[in-house]
VMD Tcl script that draws the C-alpha trace (Angstrom):
set ca {
  {0.00 0.00 0.00}
  {1.43 3.38 -1.04}
  {0.66 5.93 1.66}
  {1.94 8.91 -0.37}
  {-0.53 11.08 -2.27}
  {-0.10 11.67 -6.00}
  {-0.46 15.14 -7.59}
  {-3.81 14.01 -9.03}
  {-5.05 13.01 -5.57}
  {-3.96 16.30 -4.06}
  {-5.78 18.09 -6.88}
  {-8.89 16.07 -6.04}
  {-8.51 17.11 -2.38}
  {-8.21 20.77 -3.31}
  {-11.34 20.68 -5.51}
  {-13.29 18.93 -2.76}
  {-12.19 21.46 -0.13}
  {-13.24 24.31 -2.40}
  {-16.67 22.76 -3.00}
  {-17.23 22.08 0.72}
  {-16.25 25.65 1.54}
  {-18.98 26.91 -0.80}
  {-21.88 24.58 0.04}
  {-21.63 23.93 3.78}
  {-22.54 27.53 4.76}
  {-25.74 27.16 2.70}
  {-27.08 24.17 4.65}
  {-30.10 24.69 6.91}
  {-29.76 24.12 10.67}
  {-29.65 20.50 11.77}
  {-33.06 19.25 12.93}
  {-33.79 18.01 16.43}
  {-32.39 14.52 17.15}
  {-35.93 13.41 18.05}
  {-37.53 14.57 14.78}
  {-36.84 11.61 12.50}
  {-38.91 12.78 9.52}
  {-36.95 16.06 9.57}
  {-33.67 14.20 9.99}
  {-34.54 11.99 7.03}
  {-35.27 15.06 4.89}
  {-32.02 16.74 6.02}
  {-29.89 13.66 5.32}
  {-31.52 13.01 1.95}
  {-31.04 16.65 1.02}
  {-27.30 16.44 1.72}
  {-27.09 13.20 -0.25}
  {-28.74 14.92 -3.21}
  {-26.19 17.73 -3.03}
  {-23.38 15.16 -3.12}
  {-25.02 13.46 -6.08}
  {-25.44 16.66 -8.06}
  {-21.79 17.55 -7.43}
  {-20.54 14.11 -8.47}
  {-19.49 12.96 -5.00}
  {-22.21 10.37 -4.32}
  {-21.04 6.78 -4.38}
  {-17.59 8.05 -5.11}
  {-15.96 4.63 -4.73}
  {-18.84 2.57 -6.14}
  {-18.29 0.91 -9.52}
  {-19.31 3.01 -12.50}
  {-21.85 0.39 -13.61}
  {-23.45 0.69 -10.15}
  {-23.87 4.44 -10.53}
  {-20.66 5.48 -8.80}
  {-17.55 7.25 -10.06}
  {-15.20 4.30 -9.73}
  {-12.79 6.41 -7.69}
  {-9.67 4.91 -6.18}
  {-9.63 3.82 -2.52}
  {-7.29 6.72 -1.76}
  {-9.72 9.25 -3.26}
  {-12.47 7.73 -1.15}
  {-10.38 8.13 1.99}
  {-9.53 11.72 1.04}
  {-13.25 12.40 0.62}
  {-13.98 11.01 4.11}
  {-11.11 12.94 5.66}
  {-12.06 16.26 4.13}
  {-15.82 16.03 4.73}
  {-15.25 15.14 8.38}
  {-12.66 17.88 8.90}
  {-15.03 20.41 7.32}
  {-17.90 19.36 9.59}
  {-20.07 18.09 6.73}
  {-23.18 16.06 7.63}
  {-22.77 12.36 8.31}
  {-24.70 9.86 6.15}
  {-27.27 9.61 8.96}
  {-30.48 7.92 7.92}
  {-28.80 6.92 4.65}
  {-26.17 4.73 6.29}
  {-27.76 1.31 5.70}
  {-28.44 2.05 2.04}
  {-25.08 3.67 1.35}
  {-22.82 1.52 3.53}
  {-24.53 -1.90 3.77}
  {-27.42 -2.71 1.42}
  {-26.21 -0.67 -1.55}
  {-22.70 -2.17 -1.65}
  {-24.20 -5.66 -1.16}
  {-26.57 -5.21 -4.10}
  {-23.71 -3.78 -6.16}
  {-21.64 -6.89 -5.41}
  {-24.34 -9.60 -5.46}
  {-27.42 -8.22 -7.23}
  {-28.61 -8.77 -10.76}
  {-28.43 -6.02 -13.38}
  {-32.14 -5.34 -12.84}
  {-31.72 -5.11 -9.06}
  {-28.76 -2.77 -9.38}
  {-30.68 -0.53 -11.76}
  {-33.76 -0.47 -9.50}
  {-32.21 0.15 -6.09}
  {-28.82 1.78 -6.42}
  {-29.66 5.05 -8.23}
  {-32.37 6.07 -5.70}
  {-29.92 5.50 -2.84}
  {-27.26 7.64 -4.50}
  {-29.74 10.38 -5.44}
  {-31.07 10.62 -1.89}
  {-34.54 9.38 -2.72}
  {-34.89 6.18 -0.68}
  {-33.83 5.08 2.81}
  {-33.02 1.52 3.84}
  {-33.10 -0.18 7.22}
  {-31.47 -3.41 8.41}
  {-33.68 -6.34 9.46}
  {-31.14 -8.88 10.70}
  {-31.26 -9.34 14.49}
  {-34.13 -11.02 16.31}
  {-35.01 -11.30 20.01}
  {-33.52 -14.81 20.09}
  {-30.93 -14.35 17.33}
  {-28.62 -11.47 18.07}
  {-25.00 -12.58 18.29}
  {-26.06 -15.98 16.96}
  {-27.55 -14.43 13.84}
  {-27.85 -17.74 12.00}
  {-30.40 -18.86 14.61}
  {-33.00 -16.47 13.17}
  {-36.58 -17.75 12.99}
  {-38.42 -15.27 10.76}
  {-40.00 -17.59 8.22}
  {-40.57 -17.06 4.49}
  {-42.39 -19.57 2.31}
  {-42.83 -19.39 -1.45}
  {-46.27 -18.62 -2.88}
  {-46.07 -18.09 -6.63}
  {-44.01 -15.00 -7.38}
  {-43.92 -13.93 -3.72}
  {-42.48 -14.98 -0.42}
  {-44.89 -14.79 2.51}
  {-42.95 -13.61 5.55}
  {-43.89 -13.84 9.22}
  {-41.77 -13.16 12.29}
  {-40.13 -10.23 14.03}
  {-36.90 -8.25 14.03}
  {-35.26 -6.08 16.66}
  {-32.66 -3.27 16.60}
  {-33.85 -2.44 13.08}
  {-31.94 0.74 12.27}
  {-34.07 3.67 11.00}
  {-37.12 1.45 10.38}
  {-39.59 4.23 11.11}
  {-38.37 6.36 8.18}
  {-37.21 3.61 5.80}
  {-38.58 2.73 2.38}
  {-36.83 -0.66 2.12}
  {-35.42 -3.26 4.47}
  {-32.50 -5.63 3.91}
  {-34.20 -8.63 5.49}
  {-32.89 -12.04 6.49}
  {-35.45 -14.86 6.48}
  {-35.44 -18.62 6.86}
  {-36.60 -20.19 3.61}
  {-35.67 -23.80 4.48}
  {-36.36 -24.71 8.12}
  {-35.05 -28.26 7.56}
  {-31.58 -27.16 6.44}
  {-28.67 -26.54 8.84}
  {-29.12 -23.08 10.28}
  {-26.46 -21.42 8.13}
  {-27.81 -22.90 4.90}
  {-31.53 -22.20 4.97}
  {-31.42 -18.38 4.94}
  {-32.27 -15.92 2.15}
  {-31.56 -12.17 1.78}
  {-34.62 -10.17 0.69}
  {-35.34 -6.54 -0.16}
  {-38.67 -5.85 1.53}
  {-40.78 -2.71 0.94}
  {-41.56 -1.17 4.33}
  {-45.01 -0.03 3.20}
  {-46.15 -3.59 2.45}
  {-49.31 -4.74 4.26}
  {-48.48 -6.64 7.44}
  {-45.42 -4.59 8.44}
  {-45.67 -2.98 11.89}
  {-42.90 -0.76 13.27}
  {-42.53 -0.04 16.98}
  {-39.64 2.38 17.77}
  {-37.32 1.53 20.68}
  {-35.76 4.25 22.84}
  {-32.03 3.90 23.41}
  {-29.96 4.77 26.49}
  {-29.19 8.11 24.84}
  {-32.91 8.81 24.43}
  {-33.11 8.46 20.64}
  {-35.36 6.16 18.61}
  {-33.00 5.19 15.82}
  {-33.87 1.50 16.35}
  {-37.20 -0.27 16.23}
  {-38.90 -3.60 16.57}
  {-40.49 -4.73 13.31}
  {-43.32 -7.24 13.27}
  {-44.12 -9.12 10.07}
  {-47.52 -10.73 9.65}
  {-47.73 -12.65 6.36}
  {-45.97 -9.88 4.45}
  {-45.74 -10.58 0.73}
  {-42.26 -9.87 -0.69}
  {-41.66 -10.41 -4.43}
  {-39.22 -13.18 -5.26}
  {-37.57 -10.62 -7.56}
  {-36.41 -8.91 -4.36}
  {-34.22 -11.84 -3.33}
  {-30.52 -11.03 -3.65}
  {-28.53 -14.17 -4.41}
  {-29.93 -17.71 -4.75}
  {-32.57 -19.04 -2.38}
  {-31.02 -20.45 0.81}
  {-27.68 -18.78 -0.03}
  {-28.44 -15.79 2.15}
  {-25.77 -16.52 4.74}
  {-23.04 -16.05 2.15}
  {-24.68 -12.81 0.97}
  {-24.96 -11.73 4.60}
  {-21.23 -12.20 5.06}
  {-20.76 -9.74 2.19}
  {-23.05 -7.25 3.97}
  {-21.25 -7.70 7.28}
  {-17.86 -7.33 5.62}
  {-18.93 -3.86 4.46}
  {-20.45 -3.07 7.87}
  {-17.28 -4.00 9.75}
  {-14.64 -3.29 7.14}
  {-15.47 0.11 5.63}
  {-18.65 1.54 7.19}
  {-16.77 2.97 10.19}
  {-14.12 4.74 8.11}
  {-15.51 8.23 8.61}
  {-15.87 7.65 12.34}
  {-12.14 7.07 12.74}
  {-11.55 10.54 11.29}
  {-14.19 11.92 13.68}
  {-12.48 10.30 16.67}
  {-9.16 11.86 15.69}
  {-10.87 15.25 15.57}
  {-12.47 14.67 18.99}
  {-9.10 13.70 20.44}
  {-7.63 16.99 19.25}
  {-10.50 18.89 20.87}
  {-9.90 17.09 24.16}
  {-6.20 17.93 24.12}
  {-7.01 21.62 23.54}
  {-9.60 21.59 26.32}
  {-7.15 19.92 28.73}
  {-4.64 22.68 28.07}
  {-7.29 25.32 28.78}
  {-8.72 23.86 32.00}
  {-5.46 22.77 33.62}
  {-5.91 19.02 33.23}
  {-2.90 18.94 30.89}
  {-0.64 19.16 33.95}
  {-1.61 15.60 34.87}
  {1.07 13.29 33.37}
  {-1.25 10.27 33.55}
  {-3.86 12.06 31.45}
  {-1.23 13.18 28.94}
  {-0.08 9.58 28.56}
  {-3.68 8.46 27.96}
  {-4.18 11.10 25.29}
  {-0.86 10.22 23.68}
  {-1.67 6.52 23.63}
  {-5.10 7.22 22.11}
  {-3.47 9.38 19.47}
  {-1.21 6.47 18.53}
  {-4.19 4.11 18.64}
  {-6.29 6.12 16.20}
  {-3.35 6.77 13.89}
  {-2.81 3.02 13.74}
  {-6.52 2.44 13.14}
  {-6.43 4.93 10.28}
  {-3.54 3.04 8.70}
  {-5.45 -0.23 9.17}
  {-8.44 1.45 7.52}
  {-6.29 2.40 4.55}
  {-5.04 -1.16 4.29}
  {-8.56 -2.63 4.51}
  {-9.91 -0.29 1.83}
  {-6.96 -0.99 -0.47}
  {-7.32 -4.73 0.14}
  {-11.02 -4.61 -0.73}
  {-10.14 -2.98 -4.04}
  {-7.75 -5.83 -4.85}
  {-10.40 -8.44 -4.03}
  {-13.21 -7.05 -6.17}
  {-14.51 -4.35 -3.85}
  {-15.62 -6.56 -0.94}
  {-13.67 -6.04 2.32}
  {-11.99 -9.08 3.84}
  {-11.93 -10.49 7.34}
  {-9.41 -7.81 8.33}
  {-12.52 -5.76 9.05}
  {-13.06 -7.84 12.19}
  {-9.63 -6.82 13.47}
  {-10.53 -3.19 12.87}
  {-14.02 -3.46 14.37}
  {-12.73 -5.17 17.51}
  {-10.07 -2.61 18.29}
  {-12.04 0.43 17.16}
  {-15.00 -0.43 19.41}
  {-12.83 -0.44 22.52}
  {-10.74 2.56 21.47}
  {-13.89 4.63 21.02}
  {-15.08 3.73 24.52}
  {-11.66 4.62 25.93}
  {-11.79 7.95 24.09}
  {-15.06 8.98 25.73}
  {-14.00 7.67 29.14}
  {-11.00 9.98 28.79}
  {-13.32 12.80 27.73}
  {-15.13 12.44 31.05}
  {-11.80 12.88 32.88}
  {-10.95 15.97 30.83}
  {-14.35 17.64 31.02}
  {-15.31 16.73 34.58}
  {-18.92 17.57 35.58}
  {-19.61 18.97 32.10}
  {-19.50 15.41 30.76}
  {-22.57 14.56 32.88}
  {-24.85 17.10 31.20}
  {-27.54 14.86 29.67}
  {-28.40 17.52 27.11}
  {-24.83 17.88 25.93}
  {-23.29 16.33 22.82}
  {-20.37 14.88 24.80}
  {-22.69 12.92 27.06}
  {-24.75 11.57 24.15}
  {-21.59 10.50 22.32}
  {-20.28 8.78 25.44}
  {-23.53 6.86 25.89}
  {-23.49 5.96 22.21}
  {-19.93 4.65 22.49}
  {-21.11 1.97 24.92}
  {-23.00 0.25 22.10}
  {-20.02 -0.22 19.82}
  {-18.81 -3.45 21.45}
  {-22.26 -4.89 20.63}
  {-23.34 -3.25 17.36}
  {-22.24 -4.80 14.03}
  {-21.19 -7.98 15.80}
  {-20.14 -8.20 19.45}
  {-16.49 -8.11 20.43}
  {-16.76 -11.76 21.44}
  {-17.91 -12.66 17.92}
  {-15.09 -10.60 16.38}
  {-12.53 -12.42 18.56}
  {-13.91 -15.75 17.36}
  {-13.61 -14.64 13.73}
  {-10.03 -13.44 14.23}
  {-9.10 -16.63 16.07}
  {-10.66 -19.05 13.58}
  {-10.30 -17.32 10.20}
  {-7.07 -15.38 10.62}
  {-5.08 -17.30 13.24}
  {-6.41 -20.72 12.20}
  {-7.29 -21.78 15.74}
  {-9.81 -24.62 16.23}
  {-13.45 -23.68 16.73}
  {-14.66 -23.51 20.30}
  {-17.06 -26.12 21.54}
}
mol new
graphics top color blue
foreach p $ca { graphics top sphere $p radius 0.5 }
foreach p [lrange $ca 0 end-1] q [lrange $ca 1 end] { graphics top cylinder $p $q radius 0.2 }
display resetview
C-alpha cells in the first residue's frame, strides 16, 4: 500500500475542499435529534447535493452508478468532509454503507438498476432487518420464516434493533426459507418494501434517548421473489458480504471523527489545567497512537477490498474489535478531561459517550469478532 498522495489526488482534495467551503454555509440548521422525519429530509437533502456535485457513491463501480474512484480518493473524501464538519450519512447509512454495496456486489443487473440510483440520489432510505429477540449474536439462529407462494415470499416473524425502520422505504431482510436445512444454509436475503401490508414498526428508545432503532413485526408480508438477492437459501453467504462492508469500511468516517475529537480534548485539557496531569497526557498520547494506527489499518482494509473485487476481507473484524474499545476509551478519557460537564444529559459529549457503549455490541459483538479473528485469521480450532 502506497501511503503517499499523487499530484492528481492532491488536486482532487483541493477541488473537494473548495466545494465544501462553498456549500456547507448554505445548509439549513440540523433538525432536532428526536424529529426523524426532519432528519430523514435533512440527510436526503445532503445526499442529493453530493449526487449533483458528483461525489455520491464516489468509490462505487461506474456500472453501479458510482464514479469508480480509487480507494485513496475515497479516503480523502472522508477525511475532508469530516474535517469540514459536513453532515454524516445519517439515515442513509444502511443504504449507502450496507445494502447498496451488497446489491452492487451480489445483485442482478435489474436489481442494481432499481435500487442503487435512488440510494445515491437521496430518494430512498433503507433499514437493516437482521437481528431477532432470540438471534442477536447468533444471527444464523433467526426464525423469521418465508415460504414461497407463486411470485412472492410470505414472511412472518419479528426483528429487533432495526436501524431507521420508522423512516425507511426498504429493508435488507434475512429470512429462513428452508427450516429443515442446517441453520447457516436455509437463509435468504430479501429486499422488503416497508409499506407492504403486514409490516408494523414499533420504535425503541435507546440509552441516549433516541429512537434510531425499532422492533419490526411481520404478519404474512408478501415480498416479491424478484427482491431476493442471491440464490434461495444462499443468504448466509450474501450476509457475510453485507457484514464485511459493515465492519470493514462503514466505520471509516468515524475514525476521522475520533481523531478530531481527540484533538478537541487535548485543547480543552490545556485550557482547564488538566494537561498538567502526566497520567492524562499519557492516555491522550496513547489514544493518538491508537487512532493513527486504526487509520492506517483502515487504509489497508480499503486498499485490500479494491484488490479483491470491492468486498472487504476479514481484516474488518480486526478493525471493528479494536475500534470499538478505542472509542469507549476515548469517551472515558473525555469524562476525565471535562469533569462535571461530561454529565450534562443535554450535551453532545454525554450523548456520544452513551453511544460509544454500544459499539462493542453493534455490528457484531467483540466476542464474535474475537472468534472470527481466532478461527479465520489465526487458524485456531473452533470452540465447543
